[in-house]
N, C-alpha and C positions, 0 to 999 in steps of 0.2 A: 527667337520671338515668334510668338502666334496668337492664335486665338482658340479659346476653348469653350465648349458648351456640353450641357449635360442634364439628364432628367433622373430623379429619383422617385420612385412610386412605392413605397413600402407596403401600402394595403391593397395594391392592385392585384388582380388574380394573374395577370400576365405582366411582362416586363414592357419597357418602352420600345415602339417601333423604331426601327432604323431609320424609316423614311422620316420619322419626326426629327430625329437627330441630324439628319443630312440637311434638312431644311433649315435648321438653326445653324449649322456651321457653314452653310452656302452662303449666309449673309455676313460672314466675317472673312471672306476670302481674301479682301485687302490686308489683313493682318497676317495671313499664311498663303501666298500664293503658289508655294513650291510643293504642296501635297496636303492630302486630307486622310483621315481615319476615322471609322466608327466602330465601337464595341459595345455589346450588350451582354449582361450577365446577371441574371435574377431581376432584382427590382430596379437595377441601375443600367443607365446607358451613358457613354462618353464620346464626345466627339473631338477632333482636333483638325485646325488649319496650320500648316507649318511653313515658318519662314525658316530655311535651313542655314544655320551659321555655324555650329559646332556638330563635327561628324554628320555631313550631309548624306553618306551614303546608310549610315546604321542608326540615324536618329529618329524613325518614324514613330509616331504616338497614334494611339494609346499604346504604353509600353508595360510589359508584365514581368514578374519575377519569374523563377525557374518552374514551378508549379501551377502560374497563373491564378494564385490566390491573392495577389495584389497587382492592382492596375492603377495606372495614372496617366493623367494628361496635365500638362502645365504650360504656363505663358511666362516667358522670362528667360533667364539665365541664372546659372549656380556658378559664380564666379572660383568658387575654391573647390569644385568637383575633383580636381586631379588629387590635390591633397586628401579629400574625405575617400576617393576611391582607394588610394594607398592604404589607409586606415582600414578600411572595410576588407580590402583583400588580405591584409595581415590577420583579420579575424576569421578567415575562411570563406569568405565571399567571393564568387566567380563571376565576371562581367563578360558580356557578349558584345558590348558595343564600347566606344569611346565618348559617347554622348553624356552630356550632364543628366538627363532624364533618368538613366539607369540608376545613378547615385540615389535617387529618391527612394525606389523600392527597397533597395539594401538597407539603407539608413533607417526606414520606417522599420524594418525587421530588428534592427538593433534597438531603437530608441522609442518605438510608438509614436504618439502624436507629438511628443517633445523632440522629434527629428528636425523641426524646423528651426530650433535654436542653434543647431549646428551650421545652417546655411548662411553663406555670404552671398547675397545675391538680390535680384529683383524678380518677384515672381508672384504668379497666382495658380494655385494648385489644386486639383481635384483627385483625391486618391480613393479608390474602393478596397475595402477589406473583406473579402469574400468569407473569410473564415468566420470573422465576427460580424459580418453582415452590417458593416459601418462604413458610412462616407464621411470622409474629411476633406473641408475646403480650408485653404490657408492662403494668407497674403502676406507680402513683405513687409518689413518693418516701417517704411515709411510711405507706402502707398503708391509705389512707383506704377505697379501694375493693377488694372482694374479687376473687379470681380462682382457682378450683380445677381440677385436672386430673388425669386418670388415664389409663394405657395398658390397654388391654382388646384382646386378640385382633389385636394389631398396628394398633389405631387409637387415635388420641388424641381423648379427649373432654374439652371444657373448658366451664366456665359459672361464672356470677356465684355460684351457691349451689349445694350438694351435692345437693340435692333433684332439681336437673335432671340431674345425672351419673345419679342412681339411675332415670330414666325408662328407662334401658337396663338389661335384666335380666342383663346380662353383668357389670354391676358388682357385686362382692360387698358385701353390707351387713353389715359387721362393725367393731366399735371397735379401735382400735390400743391394744393394752396399754400400749405404751410412751409413746403420747400421753396415756394416762390418768395415768401417773406423773408426767410432765411437767405436766400441767394442775393436778393436785393438788399442785404444788409451785410453780410459776412462774404459775399462774393460766390459762395457755394453752400449747399445745404449741409447741415451737420450730420457726420456719420452717426448712424448707418442709413439715413434718410437719403433717398434720390429725388430728382426733381419729377418722378414719375410715381403716381399712386399705386401703393402695393408693390413696387419695386425696392429692394434695399440692396445698400453697398457693403459687403464685408469690410469693416473698418480695417486700417493698416496695422500690422503687429498682431492680428488675431487669429486664431483656428478656431473653426466650428465644425463641431462632429454630429452626425445624424445617425440614429438606429430606429428599430420599428417602435421604441418606447419613447424617447426622449432627444432633444436637441441640447448640446451644451455649447457656451460660447466662451473662449478663454484668451485673454490678452497674454502673450507670450514676450512682448518688449514695448517699451515704451521710452520717451526722453525723460531722463531723470537728472535731476541737478542736486549737489550737497546742501545742505541746510546752512543758511546764512549765518554769520559771515564766512567768506572762503578766503582760504589762504594758498598762495602758489604752492605747488608741489614740488618745482624744481625753478632754477634760474631762467630768465628770460632767453639767454642764449641756449640753454639746454633744451627748454620747450620749444623754442622754434626749429632746433635741430631734429627733434623726436618728431615734430609736427612734419616736417620735409620728408623724412624717412617713412612715416606713415602714409602720408599722401602718394609718395612714388611707389609703396607697396600696393595701395589700393588700385593705383593706375596699372601696376603690373598684372594684377589679376583681371582688371576690366580689359585690357587688351588683347585677352585670350579669344581666339576666333578663327575658324578654318576660312575666314573671308576677309577681304582688306577692312581696316577700321579707319574712319577719318574723324575730323573734329570740327566743331563749330568754333568761330573766331569772332566774336562781338566787337572786340577793341576795347573791352573791359579787363579788370584785373583776373577774373575767375577763370574765364576760358582761356585768356595769355597763359596762367600757370598751367593749366592741363596740357595745353598745346607745348610748352616747355619742357614740361616734365616728361612728355612722350617722346621730344628729341634728346633728351637726356638719357632715357631709358633705352632707346633704340636708334641704331644708324640707319633704319629704314627711312625712304622718303616719306613725308607726312602730307597728305591731303587736307586742306582745311577750306572750309565754306563759310560765307557770312552774307547778310542781308544789308542793303543801303536803302536810302530814302531821298526824294527830291527835297523834302523837307530838311533844313538845317537844324531844326530843333530837335529832330529823331535820328539824324544821320552821324553815324560815328565811322565813316569809311576812313577819313584820314588817320585815325588810331589803329584801324585794320592793317591799312597799308603799311604802317609802321613796323608793326608786328610782321607781317609777312615777310618785309624786308630783313628783319632781325632773325626770324627762325628760319627763313629760306624755304617755306614751304610751298607746295604746288597749289595755287588758291584759285578757287571759284568765288565770285561775287554776283550775287544777284540784287538788281535794281528793282525795286518795289514801288510802285507808283500808287497813287490813290485810286485810280481806276482799276489797277491789279487787285487791290484789296477788295473794292466793291463787287468785282466780277466772281471773285472766289469765294465771298464771305457765304453764300448759299451753301456750297459744298463743304466749307468748315463746319457749318453748324449741322449738317447731316451726319459728320463724323463724330463732332464734339457731343451731340445729344444732349444738349443743356444751353439755356440762354447764358450769354456773357455780357460783360459790361465794359469791354474794350476789344478793339479789333487786333490787338497784338498777336493772338495765335495764328492769324491768317499769313503773314508774311512767313512765319516757321513752317507753315504746311507747304507753301510753295518753295521755300528752301529745301525742305526734305525732297520735294520732287526734283531739284537739282542735284541732290546727294544720290538718289536713285538712277537718274540719268548717267551720272559719272560711273555708276557700276558699284555703288557702294551700299550696302546693307545695314551697317552700323556706324554710329557717330557718337563721339564723346561730347559732352557738354559741361559747362560751369555750374549748372543749376544746381542749388542747394546750399552754395557757399555763404550766400547772404544770410540764410536762416541760421547755419551753424555757427558762424562767426561774427554775427552781429553787424551784418552790412547795411541794412535797410534804412532809409530816411526814417521810418516808424519808429526804430530804435532810437535815433537821435532826438527826433520829435518828444518822445516820452521822456529823454534826459533832460530837455531844455524845460518842459512843461513841469517835471518835479522840482527843477532848479528854480523857475519863476514863481511855483507856488508858495515857497517858502517866504517870499516877498512880492506878492501878487501886484502891489502898486509900484515897483521899482522900475523906474525907467532905463536905468543902467542895467539889469538884468535883462530886460526887453532886447537890448541892443544884439544880444546872442542869436536872434532869430534872423540877422543879416546872413549868418553863415550857412543857413539852411538854403538848399535848392538853387544853387548858383548855375544849374544845367536848364533852368525852366525860363521861358520867355516871359510867361505870366505868373510869376511867382505869387503864391498867397501871402507872403510876407512884404510885398511891396507896398501895401496899405498898412501902415504901422498899427493904427487904431483898430482895424479889422482884425488884423494877426495877433494882438494882444488879447482881444476878446476871443478869438479862435482857439489860442493855445491855453486860454485861462479855462476852456470848456471842461467840464466834468472834474473840477479840483475837489468837489465833494467826494468822489470815488478814489481818491490818491492812494489809499490803501489796499485797493482792490486788485486781484491779479489781472483783470482786464482793462485797467487804466489806459494804458498806452493804445488800445485800440478804438476807444470811445470816438476820438474825432473822425476815424475812417468810417465807422459804422453809422455815426450820426449824418455824415456827408452822403453816404451810400443809400441811406434810408430814406433821404429826401426824393428818391426816385418814387416812393410810395404814393406821392401826390398824383402820380399818372394812372394809378390803379383805378379799376371801376369801382362804383359804389358797393357791389356785392362782393368783391375780393376784398375790399378794406373792411367789410363787415366780417367776413369770414376770419380775418386776421386780428380781430379785435380781442385784447387779451394776450397777445403775442409780446413777450418781454425779452428783449435780446439779451440783456444782463443775466436774467434768471436762466435763460436757455443755456447760455455759456457756462455759468457757474455750476449747473447741474452735471455738466459733462467733465469738470474739472477734478485732478485727483486731490485728495485732502491735503497732503504733503506740500502742495504749491503755496500754501500760506507762508511756509518757512523759507521759502528761496529768495535770493537776491531778485530785485525788480527786473533787471534785465532778463534773467533766466525765466521768469513768469513772462516776460513778453515774447521771449523765443519760442516757449512752449505754445503760446496760443496761435503764434504765426504758423508754426509746423504743423498744427492740427486744424487749421481753418484754410487760409488763402494757399498754403504750399500744397497740402494733401488734395484739397478739393478743387482748386483752380489750377495752379502752376503746373502740378505734375499729370494733370488729367487734360483739361480744356488746352492747356499751351505745351502740353509735354506729350504723354503716350498718344492721345487721340489724333493729333495733327501729324505727328510722325508716321503712325501706323497708318494713316490714310495713304501714304505712299510706301507703305511696306519697308519703312526704315526703322531701326531699333535704336533708341536714344540710351546711352549709358552715364550715369551720374558719379564720378568718382568721390565728389565730396560727401554724396550721401551712404558711403559706406559705414556701416554702424560703429566700426571701430574709430573712425574719424569723428562721428557725432559724440560717442562717449568720451572721447580724448578731450573734444572742446568744451564738453557740458562740465568738466572738472575743473576748468581754466576759471580763475577769478574774473569778473566783468571787466576790469580793467585791461586785461589781455585781449579782449575782443573788441571793446568800445573805450578808448582812451581819449577822454575829453570828447570832442567831436570827429576823432579819427576813426574810422570805421575799419573792422577786420585788421586790427593793430597785429597780432602776432602772426595772422597769415602773411601779411605783407613782410615783416620781419623774416620769415621763414624763406622768402624767395629773393632776398637780396643778392644781386648779381645775377641772377637767372632771367629775369626779364628786363626790357628799358626801364629806366628809372622813372621816366615821365609817366609810364604807364603803373608802375608800382605806386606811385605817389598820387596817381590820380584820384579825385573824389567820385564815388559812385555815382554813375549815371544809369537809372533804371532802363531797361528795355522798355520802349514805347514805339507805337505807330500811330498815324493819323486816324481819328477816330470819325465823328460824325461828319467832318468834312469830306471824307472819302466817298460819301454817297451823293455829292452835289458836284456838278461841274457848270460853273459860271451860272450858278443860281438855278440849275435844272437839276432835278433829282433822278437818280437812276430808277428805271422804270418799275422794277419789282417792289423798291421802296415806296413809291407814290401808290403803288396799288395795295400793298401790304397794309398801309397806314391810313386807308380810306376808311371813312365812318363806317361804311357798311361792312367792311371785313373787320376792323375793330369790334363793333357791336355783337357780330356773329361769334367771334372767339371768345369775348367776355372778360377778358383780363384787363382791359386799359378803358379809360375814359377818353372818348373821341374828342372831345372839346379841348382837354387839357393837351393830348397829343397833337391836336392841330396848331396849338400855339407854340410848342416845342418845335414842330416840324417847320413852321414859318421861321422861327428864330434860327434854326440852323441853316435853312435856306438862305438866310440873309448873311450868313457867316458870323453871327453875333452870339454862337455858343463857344466861349472860350474857357469856360470853368469846367472842373472836373464833373460837378454835378449834372449840368446839361448833356455832356458827351456820355458820361455813363448811363443816364436815363435814356437817350436816343438809341445807343448802341443795343441797351437791354431790351428795349421795346422791339427793335427791328429783329433781333434774335430769337426773342420769344415767339413772336408772330411767325418767323420762319419755321421754328420748330413745330409750331402747333399745324401748319401747312404740310410740313413733310412727315410728321410721324403721327399725327393725332386727328386731323380732320377726316371726315368721311370719305373724301375723295384722295386721300393720302396715297402716294405710290406704294407699291410694294419694295421693302428696303432692301 
């Protein structure tokens, strides 16, 4: 795991200055504290900050082929590099190191830009072909590792994080108003937009190439599903066994490292499967890590301890208080580089600190299983809403709502009349691919009431449905409804928020690499061929996944209803009715008016409501956290007095 940065200046009379590259990569030291390197050749400059995990002695970057005509820097891991190296050596290639980086230059020599299609990994790659005078940027299939770029004065600047781009004073520092509207709707801007004006994100599963004449953008992989109706390819038992073997192989690859590998243990199904498969694959001791809370509504410590006892792991548990969240929130936003609508990334950043203190650089997580195997409440909600839409006035059908959200203290289904109206919302869009997501978007977009008049004016004409529709593949119309729901979830919340704000950014804040066995593209492709009933059977989520691990984990964990990871939100910023100092300052009318994003009167009323402890709904909590994080981001990265990052 690393940080990368670079400059491409095709029309300049001289190439990028090494000092400019060093200024960029210096801002990414947290991503790569073990070393750095800078290389310039003609119109391109490449920079790298290294977190040494594979071949610590021989893996320095930038790395070149034998005659230095191909140079590469990359952030991430190529899990199948040993297999690729054997294939390449059989074709006559000679390797000087054991690191996965060297595979890239030889694989490029064999396959050109299609080399990425042979990779099993998580990566952001910058490769310079001096012979063709061509720069290539590539990003992994699901968007685990970030890569941002911007054009300024005829030069392309790219980096793992935006703060490295801001090392160049020519890059403007402004929030993109359209991106704010998208974030306060979908939880993240739609790729390739970032929250910063003029800064773009290379979309997951894409390769972009540049030369002096043109730029090309190509998608090399995407989530694909068969046309409805879908039929089982094998029996349930055979499918379950095949899935277990595939997960074990994905984990075998992701355990490759020359440093110890730990695992997160949330207390839920997915992380339990990962940890149990590690124990099955290896007799070596397993170190696990978890976060717990004082609030019973969020705490899963009892389930975590049961798993620790069952698996016999060496376990570290971090107790995270509301005060801890408030204290660490500004630092988290500095690393996330985006507003967020939940405090949930903060405890994970603190937990990554515990991982690092324990001497670990790599940790396995269960992230991705819900998107791949249909685990989220959203998928069940959509199934219920489609069921109710057939007879919208049926009181009997509405009783199915009682089976949703058993873990919530303030369940939205407790008030039956409200719940029936809420779940009837959007029935006129029943046949649209975005049907499942409309309630979430509608709830989140209520945050817009706190926008300033100028921002609301700038967002006039924004249509959330139309924006999504234009980004969807034409074939989605012919997929099963659950498949449509999964596609949208993977391309909005997962890639834009979970793998970024709650994934890469907070782990790399502590120089820790997260790995995601459930996002091995072979696992995704296997799951995408399954009929919906093998994933969501009735209201039992991740059905086949649960069947595949019978006998591997405790039965109460295997059967346990999904409880999403959450943390205390607005209540973290108040103690006995007293706000945290920086929050009161940030949300003062003077600061709000100066920044220009929010209406001071509306925010003042929300502030008083949260201070009184009356903000118990999702809408108020999302708005409050979103406003605080936006103001922090403005002060840290955009304001005239913003510190050097």
